[in-house]
DSSP file (Angstrom, degrees, kcal/mol; ACC not computed):
  #  RESIDUE AA STRUCTURE BP1 BP2  ACC     N-H-->O    O-->H-N    N-H-->O    O-->H-N    TCO  KAPPA ALPHA  PHI   PSI    X-CA   Y-CA   Z-CA
    1    1 A M     >        0   0    0      0, 0.0     4,-1.9     0, 0.0     3,-0.2   0.000 360.0 360.0 360.0 -39.4   -3.5  -16.2   28.1
    2    2 A S  H  >  +     0   0    0      1,-0.2     4,-2.7     2,-0.2     5,-0.2   0.854 360.0  55.9 -65.9 -31.8   -6.2  -14.4   26.1
    3    3 A S  H  > S+     0   0    0      2,-0.2     4,-2.2     1,-0.2    -1,-0.2   0.879 106.3  51.8 -66.4 -35.2   -3.6  -12.2   24.3
    4    4 A F  H  > S+     0   0    0     -3,-0.2     4,-2.3     2,-0.2    -2,-0.2   0.925 111.5  46.4 -62.7 -44.7   -1.8  -15.4   23.2
    5    5 A I  H  X S+     0   0    0     -4,-1.9     4,-2.6     2,-0.2     5,-0.2   0.908 110.5  53.0 -65.3 -42.6   -5.1  -16.8   21.8
    6    6 A K  H  X S+     0   0    0     -4,-2.7     4,-1.5     1,-0.2    -1,-0.2   0.923 112.6  44.3 -58.4 -44.6   -5.9  -13.5   20.1
    7    7 A K  H  < S+     0   0    0     -4,-2.2    -1,-0.2     1,-0.2    -2,-0.2   0.888 114.4  49.6 -68.1 -38.1   -2.5  -13.5   18.4
    8    8 A A  H  < S+     0   0    0     -4,-2.3    -2,-0.2     1,-0.2    -1,-0.2   0.878 124.2  28.0 -68.8 -38.4   -2.7  -17.2   17.4
    9    9 A F  H  < S-     0   0    0     -4,-2.6     2,-0.4    -5,-0.2    -1,-0.2   0.415 103.5-119.0-108.1   0.9   -6.2  -16.9   15.9
   10   10 A G  S  < S+     0   0    0     -4,-1.5     2,-0.3    -5,-0.2    -4,-0.1  -0.137  81.7   4.7  92.5 -40.4   -6.2  -13.3   14.7
   11   11 A W        -     0   0    0     -2,-0.4     2,-0.4    -6,-0.2     5,-0.1  -0.971  53.2-153.9-168.1 158.7   -9.2  -12.2   16.9
   12   12 A I  S >  S+     0   0    0     -2,-0.3     3,-0.9     1,-0.0    -6,-0.1  -0.981  83.4   0.7-139.7 128.5  -11.6  -13.3   19.6
   13   13 A G  T 3  S-     0   0    0     -2,-0.4    -1,-0.0     1,-0.2    -2,-0.0   0.713 120.9 -69.9  69.5  20.5  -15.0  -11.8   20.0
   14   14 A G  T 3  S+     0   0    0      1,-0.2    -1,-0.2     3,-0.0     3,-0.1   0.707  81.7 166.4  74.7  19.4  -14.7   -9.4   17.0
   15   15 A G    <   -     0   0    0     -3,-0.9     2,-0.2     1,-0.1    -1,-0.2  -0.207  42.5 -92.7 -66.1 160.4  -12.1   -7.1   18.7
   16   16 A S        -     0   0    0      1,-0.1     3,-0.2    -5,-0.1    -1,-0.1  -0.485  24.9-161.9 -75.6 142.7  -10.1   -4.6   16.7
   17   17 A E    >   +     0   0    0     -2,-0.2     3,-2.0     1,-0.1    28,-0.4   0.201  57.7 113.8-105.5  13.2   -6.8   -5.6   15.3
   18   18 A S  G >  S+     0   0    0      1,-0.3     3,-1.2     2,-0.2    -1,-0.1   0.793  71.0  60.5 -60.0 -28.5   -5.5   -2.1   14.7
   19   19 A S  G 3  S+     0   0    0      1,-0.2    -1,-0.3    -3,-0.2    -2,-0.1   0.707 102.4  53.5 -71.5 -17.7   -2.8   -2.5   17.3
   20   20 A D  G <  S+     0   0    0     -3,-2.0    -1,-0.2     2,-0.0    -2,-0.2   0.435  81.3 121.7 -92.7  -1.0   -1.3   -5.4   15.3
   21   21 A A    <   +     0   0    0     -3,-1.2     2,-0.3    -4,-0.4    23,-0.2  -0.422  32.4 159.4 -68.2 132.2   -1.1   -3.3   12.1
   22   22 A S  E     -A   43   0A   0     21,-1.8    21,-4.6    -2,-0.2     2,-0.2  -0.988  36.4-116.2-151.4 149.3    2.4   -3.1   10.7
   23   23 A A  E     -A   42   0A   0     -2,-0.3    19,-0.3    19,-0.3     2,-0.1  -0.597  26.9-123.5 -87.1 145.6    3.8   -2.3    7.3
   24   24 A A        -     0   0    0     17,-3.1     3,-0.1    -2,-0.2    -1,-0.1  -0.426  42.7 -85.2 -76.6 159.5    5.8   -4.8    5.2
   25   25 A A        -     0   0    0     -2,-0.1    -1,-0.1     1,-0.1    14,-0.0  -0.482  57.4-100.9 -62.9 134.0    9.3   -3.8    4.1
   26   26 A P        -     0   0    0      0, 0.0    14,-0.2     0, 0.0    -1,-0.1  -0.283  37.3-131.5 -59.8 142.4    9.0   -1.9    0.8
   27   27 A A        -     0   0    0     12,-1.5     3,-0.1     1,-0.2    -3,-0.0  -0.319  37.9 -74.0 -84.5 172.3    9.7   -3.9   -2.3
   28   28 A E        -     0   0    0      1,-0.1    11,-0.3    -2,-0.1    -1,-0.2  -0.454  62.4-100.7 -63.9 140.1   12.0   -2.8   -5.1
   29   29 A P        -     0   0    0      0, 0.0     2,-0.4     0, 0.0     9,-0.2  -0.304  31.2-147.3 -64.4 146.7   10.3   -0.1   -7.2
   30   30 A E  E     -B   37   0A   0      7,-2.7     7,-3.2    -3,-0.1     2,-0.4  -0.936  13.6-130.1-113.0 141.0    8.7   -1.1  -10.5
   31   31 A T  E     +B   36   0A   0     -2,-0.4     2,-0.3     5,-0.2     5,-0.2  -0.744  31.6 164.6 -94.7 136.1    8.6    1.4  -13.4
   32   32 A Y  E >  S-B   35   0A   0      3,-2.5     3,-1.5    -2,-0.4    -2,-0.0  -0.890  70.4 -20.7-151.1 118.2    5.4    2.1  -15.3
   33   33 A K  T 3  S-     0   0    0     -2,-0.3     3,-0.1     1,-0.3    -2,-0.0   0.915 127.1 -48.2  48.2  55.7    4.9    5.1  -17.6
   34   34 A D  T 3  S+     0   0    0      1,-0.2    23,-0.4    22,-0.0     2,-0.3   0.598 119.3 110.2  64.5  13.6    7.9    7.1  -16.2
   35   35 A C  E <   -B   32   0A   0     -3,-1.5    -3,-2.5    21,-0.1     2,-0.5  -0.859  63.9-134.1-115.4 153.0    6.6    6.5  -12.6
   36   36 A L  E     -BC  31  55A   0     19,-3.1    19,-2.6    -2,-0.3     2,-0.5  -0.928  19.3-161.4-104.7 129.1    8.1    4.4   -9.9
   37   37 A I  E     -BC  30  54A   0     -7,-3.2    -7,-2.7    -2,-0.5     2,-0.5  -0.930   6.2-172.6-111.1 130.8    5.7    2.1   -8.0
   38   38 A V  E     - C   0  53A   0     15,-2.5    15,-2.2    -2,-0.5     2,-0.4  -0.980  16.4-143.3-125.2 119.6    6.5    0.7   -4.6
   39   39 A A  E     + C   0  52A   0     -2,-0.5   -12,-1.5   -11,-0.3    13,-0.3  -0.679  23.4 172.2 -79.6 129.0    4.2   -1.8   -3.0
   40   40 A K        -     0   0    0     11,-2.9    12,-0.1    -2,-0.4    -1,-0.1  -0.497  12.9-169.7-135.4  63.9    4.0   -1.3    0.8
   41   41 A P        -     0   0    0      0, 0.0   -17,-3.1     0, 0.0     2,-0.5  -0.166  15.3-134.9 -58.1 150.9    1.3   -3.7    2.1
   42   42 A I  E     -AD  23  49A   0      7,-2.0     7,-3.4   -19,-0.3     2,-0.4  -0.936  12.7-130.9-112.8 125.5    0.2   -3.2    5.7
   43   43 A R  E     +AD  22  48A   0    -21,-4.6   -21,-1.8    -2,-0.5     2,-0.4  -0.594  25.4 179.3 -76.5 130.4   -0.3   -6.3    7.9
   44   44 A E  E >   - D   0  47A   0      3,-3.1     3,-2.0    -2,-0.4     2,-0.4  -0.876  62.3 -57.0-133.0 100.1   -3.6   -6.3    9.8
   45   45 A G  T 3  S-     0   0    0     -2,-0.4   -35,-0.1   -28,-0.4   -34,-0.1  -0.531 120.7 -18.8  65.0-122.4   -4.0   -9.4   11.9
   46   46 A S  T 3  S+     0   0    0     -2,-0.4    -1,-0.3   -37,-0.1     2,-0.2   0.316 129.2  72.0 -98.0   7.9   -3.6  -12.4    9.6
   47   47 A Q  E <  S-D   44   0A   0     -3,-2.0    -3,-3.1    28,-0.0     2,-0.4  -0.684  71.6-129.0-119.3 172.4   -4.3  -10.3    6.4
   48   48 A W  E     -DE  43  73A   0     25,-2.5    25,-2.3    -5,-0.2     2,-0.3  -0.989  15.4-142.6-126.9 129.3   -2.5   -7.7    4.3
   49   49 A R  E     -DE  42  72A   0     -7,-3.4    -7,-2.0    -2,-0.4     2,-0.3  -0.716  28.3-109.2 -90.8 138.6   -4.0   -4.4    3.2
   50   50 A L  E     +     0   0A   0     21,-2.1    19,-2.5    -2,-0.3     2,-0.3  -0.511  57.1 146.1 -67.0 123.9   -3.3   -3.0   -0.2
   51   51 A A  E     + E   0  68A   0     -2,-0.3   -11,-2.9    17,-0.2     2,-0.3  -0.980   6.9 128.9-158.5 150.2   -1.0    0.1    0.1
   52   52 A G  E     -CE  39  67A   0     15,-2.4    15,-2.5    -2,-0.3     2,-0.3  -0.967  38.9-103.3-176.0-169.2    1.9    1.7   -1.8
   53   53 A S  E     -CE  38  66A   0    -15,-2.2   -15,-2.5    -2,-0.3     2,-0.4  -0.980  10.7-154.9-140.9 153.4    3.4    4.8   -3.4
   54   54 A I  E     +CE  37  65A   0     11,-3.1    11,-3.1    -2,-0.3     2,-0.3  -0.998  21.7 177.4-125.5 128.9    3.8    6.2   -6.8
   55   55 A S  E     +CE  36  64A   0    -19,-2.6   -19,-3.1    -2,-0.4     2,-0.3  -0.935   8.6 179.4-133.7 159.2    6.6    8.7   -7.5
   56   56 A R  E     - E   0  63A   0      7,-2.4     7,-2.9    -2,-0.3     2,-0.6  -0.983  27.3-125.2-155.7 142.9    7.9   10.6  -10.5
   57   57 A E  E     - E   0  62A   0    -23,-0.4     2,-0.5    -2,-0.3     5,-0.2  -0.828  29.4-178.8 -93.3 125.6   10.7   13.0  -11.1
   58   58 A I  E >   - E   0  61A   0      3,-3.1     3,-1.9    -2,-0.6    -2,-0.0  -0.985  69.1 -19.9-128.6 120.2    9.5   16.2  -12.7
   59   59 A E  T 3  S-     0   0    0     -2,-0.5    -1,-0.1     1,-0.3     3,-0.1   0.878 129.5 -48.7  49.5  44.9   12.0   19.0  -13.7
   60   60 A G  T 3  S+     0   0    0      1,-0.2     2,-0.4    -3,-0.0    -1,-0.3   0.431 118.4 106.7  81.5  -0.3   14.6   17.6  -11.2
   61   61 A E  E <   -E   58   0A   0     -3,-1.9    -3,-3.1    -5,-0.0     2,-0.5  -0.904  66.4-129.2-114.1 142.3   12.2   17.2   -8.3
   62   62 A R  E     -E   57   0A   0     -2,-0.4     2,-0.4    -5,-0.2    -5,-0.2  -0.784  23.2-168.9 -90.6 123.9   10.8   14.0   -6.9
   63   63 A F  E     -E   56   0A   0     -7,-2.9    -7,-2.4    -2,-0.5     2,-0.4  -0.907   6.3-170.5-110.8 140.3    7.0   14.0   -6.4
   64   64 A E  E     -Ef  55 104A   0     39,-3.5    41,-0.8    -2,-0.4     2,-0.4  -0.992  13.7-170.4-137.2 141.3    5.3   11.2   -4.5
   65   65 A R  E     -Ef  54 105A   0    -11,-3.1   -11,-3.1    -2,-0.4     2,-0.3  -0.996  11.8-157.5-126.0 134.0    1.7   10.0   -3.9
   66   66 A T  E     -Ef  53 106A   0     39,-2.5    41,-2.5    -2,-0.4     2,-0.3  -0.777   9.0-170.5-106.9 155.5    0.8    7.4   -1.4
   67   67 A F  E     -E   52   0A   0    -15,-2.5   -15,-2.4    -2,-0.3     2,-0.4  -0.998  12.6-174.2-147.5 144.3   -2.4    5.3   -1.4
   68   68 A I  E     -E   51   0A   0     -2,-0.3     2,-0.3   -17,-0.2   -17,-0.2  -0.997  14.8-167.9-134.4 131.9   -4.1    2.8    0.9
   69   69 A R  E     -     0   0A   0    -19,-2.5   -19,-0.2    -2,-0.4    -2,-0.0  -0.739  32.8-115.6-119.2 167.6   -7.2    0.9   -0.1
   70   70 A A  E    S+     0   0A   0     -2,-0.3    -1,-0.0   -21,-0.1     2,-0.0   0.617  75.5 118.2 -77.0 -14.1   -9.8   -1.2    1.7
   71   71 A D  E     -     0   0A   0    -21,-0.1   -21,-2.1   -22,-0.1     2,-0.4  -0.312  46.6-164.2 -62.2 132.2   -8.8   -4.4   -0.1
   72   72 A L  E     -E   49   0A   0    -23,-0.2     2,-0.3    -2,-0.0   -23,-0.2  -0.928   3.9-167.9-118.7 144.3   -7.4   -7.2    2.2
   73   73 A F  E     -E   48   0A   0    -25,-2.3   -25,-2.5    -2,-0.4     6,-0.0  -0.908  28.6-128.3-131.8 156.8   -5.5  -10.3    1.0
   74   74 A G  S    S+     0   0    0     -2,-0.3     2,-0.3   -27,-0.2     3,-0.1   0.671  91.7  36.8 -78.7 -18.3   -4.4  -13.5    2.7
   75   75 A S  S  > S-     0   0    0    -27,-0.1     4,-1.9     1,-0.1   -27,-0.1  -0.960  72.7-128.7-136.1 154.1   -0.8  -13.2    1.7
   76   76 A E  H  > S+     0   0    0     -2,-0.3     4,-2.5     1,-0.2     5,-0.2   0.888 110.5  55.6 -64.9 -39.3    1.8  -10.4    1.4
   77   77 A A  H  > S+     0   0    0      1,-0.2     4,-2.2     2,-0.2    -1,-0.2   0.902 108.0  47.9 -61.5 -41.9    2.7  -11.6   -2.1
   78   78 A E  H  > S+     0   0    0      2,-0.2     4,-2.3     1,-0.2    -1,-0.2   0.905 111.3  50.5 -65.8 -41.7   -0.9  -11.3   -3.3
   79   79 A A  H  X S+     0   0    0     -4,-1.9     4,-2.0     1,-0.2    -2,-0.2   0.898 110.4  50.2 -63.4 -40.5   -1.2   -7.8   -1.7
   80   80 A R  H  X S+     0   0    0     -4,-2.5     4,-2.0     2,-0.2    -2,-0.2   0.924 110.2  50.2 -62.7 -44.7    2.0   -6.7   -3.4
   81   81 A S  H  X S+     0   0    0     -4,-2.2     4,-1.7     1,-0.2    -2,-0.2   0.924 113.4  44.2 -60.6 -46.5    0.8   -8.0   -6.8
   82   82 A F  H  X S+     0   0    0     -4,-2.3     4,-2.6     1,-0.2    -1,-0.2   0.818 108.5  59.2 -70.0 -29.8   -2.6   -6.2   -6.5
   83   83 A T  H  X S+     0   0    0     -4,-2.0     4,-2.6    -5,-0.2    -1,-0.2   0.921 105.2  49.4 -62.8 -43.5   -0.9   -3.0   -5.3
   84   84 A I  H  X S+     0   0    0     -4,-2.0     4,-2.2     1,-0.2    -2,-0.2   0.924 112.5  47.4 -61.3 -44.8    1.1   -2.9   -8.5
   85   85 A R  H  X S+     0   0    0     -4,-1.7     4,-2.0     2,-0.2    -2,-0.2   0.904 112.1  49.4 -63.9 -41.0   -2.0   -3.3  -10.6
   86   86 A K  H  X S+     0   0    0     -4,-2.6     4,-2.5     2,-0.2    -2,-0.2   0.911 110.0  51.4 -64.9 -41.9   -3.9   -0.7   -8.6
   87   87 A A  H  X S+     0   0    0     -4,-2.6     4,-2.5     2,-0.2    -2,-0.2   0.909 108.8  50.9 -61.6 -42.2   -1.0    1.8   -8.9
   88   88 A Q  H  X S+     0   0    0     -4,-2.2     4,-2.6     1,-0.2    -1,-0.2   0.899 110.4  50.0 -61.5 -40.1   -1.0    1.2  -12.7
   89   89 A Q  H  X S+     0   0    0     -4,-2.0     4,-2.5     2,-0.2    -2,-0.2   0.912 109.7  50.4 -63.8 -43.3   -4.7    1.9  -12.8
   90   90 A I  H  X S+     0   0    0     -4,-2.5     4,-2.1     2,-0.2     5,-0.3   0.918 112.2  47.7 -61.0 -43.9   -4.3    5.1  -10.8
   91   91 A I  H  X S+     0   0    0     -4,-2.5     4,-2.5     1,-0.2    -2,-0.2   0.930 113.1  48.2 -62.7 -46.4   -1.6    6.3  -13.2
   92   92 A D  H  < S+     0   0    0     -4,-2.6    -2,-0.2     1,-0.2    -1,-0.2   0.885 115.4  44.4 -62.0 -40.4   -3.7    5.4  -16.2
   93   93 A Q  H  < S+     0   0    0     -4,-2.5    -1,-0.2    -5,-0.2    -2,-0.2   0.827 123.9  32.2 -75.7 -32.4   -6.8    7.2  -14.8
   94   94 A N  H >< S+     0   0    0     -4,-2.1     3,-1.4    -5,-0.2     4,-0.2   0.733  78.9 176.0-101.6 -25.2   -5.0   10.4  -13.6
   95   95 A G  G >< S-     0   0    0     -4,-2.5     3,-1.6    -5,-0.3     4,-0.2  -0.224  71.4 -12.1  54.6-140.8   -2.2   10.9  -16.0
   96   96 A A  G >  S+     0   0    0      1,-0.3     3,-1.3     2,-0.2    -1,-0.3   0.739 127.9  71.7 -64.0 -25.0   -0.2   14.1  -15.5
   97   97 A S  G X  S+     0   0    0     -3,-1.4     3,-1.3     1,-0.3    -1,-0.3   0.663  77.1  81.6 -68.6 -13.7   -2.8   15.5  -13.0
   98   98 A L  G <  S+     0   0    0     -3,-1.6    -1,-0.3     1,-0.3    -2,-0.2   0.827  97.2  40.5 -58.7 -32.3   -1.7   12.9  -10.5
   99   99 A F  G X  S+     0   0    0     -3,-1.3     3,-0.6    -4,-0.2    -1,-0.3   0.246  86.9 116.5-106.5  12.7    1.3   15.1   -9.5
  100  100 A R  T <   +     0   0    0     -3,-1.3    -3,-0.0     1,-0.2     0, 0.0  -0.520  64.8  38.5 -73.4 147.4   -0.4   18.5   -9.5
  101  101 A G  T 3  S-     0   0    0     -2,-0.2    -1,-0.2     4,-0.0     2,-0.2   0.662 115.9 -33.9  92.5  16.6   -0.6   20.3   -6.3
  102  102 A G  S <  S-     0   0    0     -3,-0.6   -38,-0.0     1,-0.1     3,-0.0  -0.612  70.0 -70.7 130.7 172.5    2.7   19.6   -4.6
  103  103 A K  S    S+     0   0    0     -2,-0.2   -39,-3.5   -40,-0.1     2,-0.3   0.780 108.0  23.1 -77.4 -29.7    5.5   17.2   -3.9
  104  104 A S  E    S+f   64   0A   0    -41,-0.2     2,-0.3    -3,-0.2   -39,-0.2  -0.943  70.4 111.9-137.9 160.0    3.6   14.8   -1.7
  105  105 A G  E     -f   65   0A   0    -41,-0.8   -39,-2.5    -2,-0.3     2,-0.3  -0.981  56.4 -64.3 168.6-165.8    0.1   13.7   -1.1
  106  106 A T  E      f   66   0A   0     -2,-0.3   -39,-0.2   -41,-0.3   -53,-0.1  -0.842 360.0 360.0-114.5 151.1   -2.4   10.9   -1.5
  107  107 A A              0   0    0    -41,-2.5   -40,-0.2    -2,-0.3    -1,-0.1   0.371 360.0 360.0-105.7 360.0   -3.8    9.3   -4.6
C-alpha cells in the first residue's frame, strides 16, 4: 500500500525518488549555429530535470556533448523549452571549443 501512496503523491517521508527516474523520448532536433540540439528531459518523481545533447558534424564526423543540470520543472514541455535555451547558452559561451577533445563527452 505504501508504494501506491508514494507513486500517487511523489514521496512520503522525504525518501529518494531516484528509482522513478526515467528519460523522456527525445524530441526532434533543433538547429542553432550549425549545431543540433535535442532536449531529453529526465522524469524524477512528479518533476522533470533539464537534460539534452548538442551535436555537430565536423569534417564528416559527428561530435556530441550531453548535459544534465540541476534545474527541475513541473512539466515536460517546460523542461524541453528550458533545455533548448540552456543548450543555446552553452553553444554561445563555448563556441568551437565545445567539441575539442573527442567525439563524445559532457558539456
